[in-house]
N, C-alpha and C positions, 0 to 999 in steps of 0.2 A: 368868730373872731379869734378865740383862744386857739382853736385847731390851726387856723392859718398862721397865727403868730408862732406857734410851736414848729410848724413846717419851715417858716422863714428862719427861725433860730437854728434849726437843724441844718438847713442848706447853708447858712452863713458859717456855722461851725465846720461843716464838711469842706466848704470852699477854703476856709482858713487852713485846715489840716492839709488839704491837697496842695495849697500854695506853699506851705512850709516844706512838704515832702518834695515838691517839684523844684522850688527855687533854691533851697539851701544846698542840696547836693550838686545841683547843676552849676552853682557858682564855685564849688570847690574844685581845686586844680585836679585834673585827671578824671573827673566824673564823666560818665557817658549817659546821655538821656535819649531814650527812644520812646515814641508814642504813636498812637493810632486811634482811629475812630471805630467804635463798635457798630457792627451791622448784623443783620440777620444772616445766619449761616446758610449757605447755599442749599444744603441738603434739607434743612428745615423748611425752606420756601417751597419745596416740591412735595411736602407731605401735609395733607389736610389736617392731620392730628396736631400740627404745630402752627396752624394758621394764625393763632393769637400772637405769635412772636414776629410777624412780618414787619412790624413797625419798631422793632427794637433799635435803640440808638444809645450813644454814649461815647466814652473814651477810656483808654487805658494808657498807662505810662509805666516804664521801667527805668529805674536809675541804678546804674552800676557805679558804686562809689569808689573813690580812690583808695579807701582802706579795705577793699575786698568784700563789701556787702552788696546785696541787691534788694531794692525796694520796689514793689509793684503795687500800683493802685488802679482801681477800676470803678467807673461810675456808669450805671446802666439804667435806662428808662424804657418803658414799654413792656414791663414784665407784669405778672400777676401780683396783686397786692398781698402783703403779709405772707410771703412765701420765701422759703429758703432755696438758694441756688448755689451749686458748686461752680467754682471758677479757678482756673489754673493756667500756668504757662505751658504752651505746646512747642514742639520742636520743628514745626513746618509752618509756612504761611497758610492763611485761612483757605485759599483756593488750591492748595497743593495736597492732594491725597487726604482730604478731610482734616487738614492740619496735622496729619500723622499722629504720633503718640505724645504722651506727656513728656515734658522736659524732665530729665533726671539729674539730680545733683551728682550722684554716683552712678555712672553708667553700667557698672558691673552688677547692680541690683536690678533685676527685671521686674520684680513685683511692683504693683502700684501702691506706694506708701506715701501718705501726705508728708511724712518726715523726710522723704527723699525727693520732694518736688517743691515747686513754688506755687503756693495757693493764696491768692488775694481774696479768698472766700473759704468756707461758705459765708455768704452774706444773706441777710433777710431784708426783703423790700418793705417799704412803708405802705401806708394806706393808698398811695397813688401809684404803686408799682415801680418805685425808684429804689435802686439798690446801690450800695457802695461797699467796697471791700479793699483791704490793703494788707500787706505783709512785708516784713523785713527778714531776710535770712543772712546768716553769716557765710555766704558763698558768693563768689563773683560769677554771675551767669555767663556761660560761654556763648559764643556767637550763634549757636543753634537755638537759643531761646528767642523765638521770633514772633510769637503770637500769644494772645490771651483768649481762652475759650470759656464761654458760659454754657453750662449744661442744664437741661430741664430737670426739675425735681422728679423723683421716682424713676423715670426711664433712663436718665443720664444722656439723652440725645443732645447733640451739639446744636444749640439754638442761636448763639451769638458768637462773634469773633472779631478781634482787632489785630491787624498786622502792626507790628512795632517796627518803625523805621526812623 
């Protein structure tokens, strides 16, 4: 009963946090909200090594605020329990060239640096394989920030993706 109560409390806390992130900026004049459903990444579905991720689900949301900030939140289910996953914004849709590369805040920097990208992770899943991550950056994401990708631990393979529209 205590474990279940703890999970319910955690879910309620997360739901409240996501509601605040989702509703407050969306109600502000000039904010733009895009969201999408997380599904298994097409490449992962074709690789037996990633069969455990075929039932991945969830949702992602990006809020571009009127004051020039970007908030990204992700909720993912169907992952391995108590495991840390990388998650960040990509510059192409999920089905377009494997979601292409990472979205860069400063496009003149080619290196992959978390400080130059939008990462609503890494996040660590709970005992049931549910993970949540979010971030806020002082940068208004440009129009090419169109998807959020979840990567497998260790290998970095793309296992989940949400197109933001």
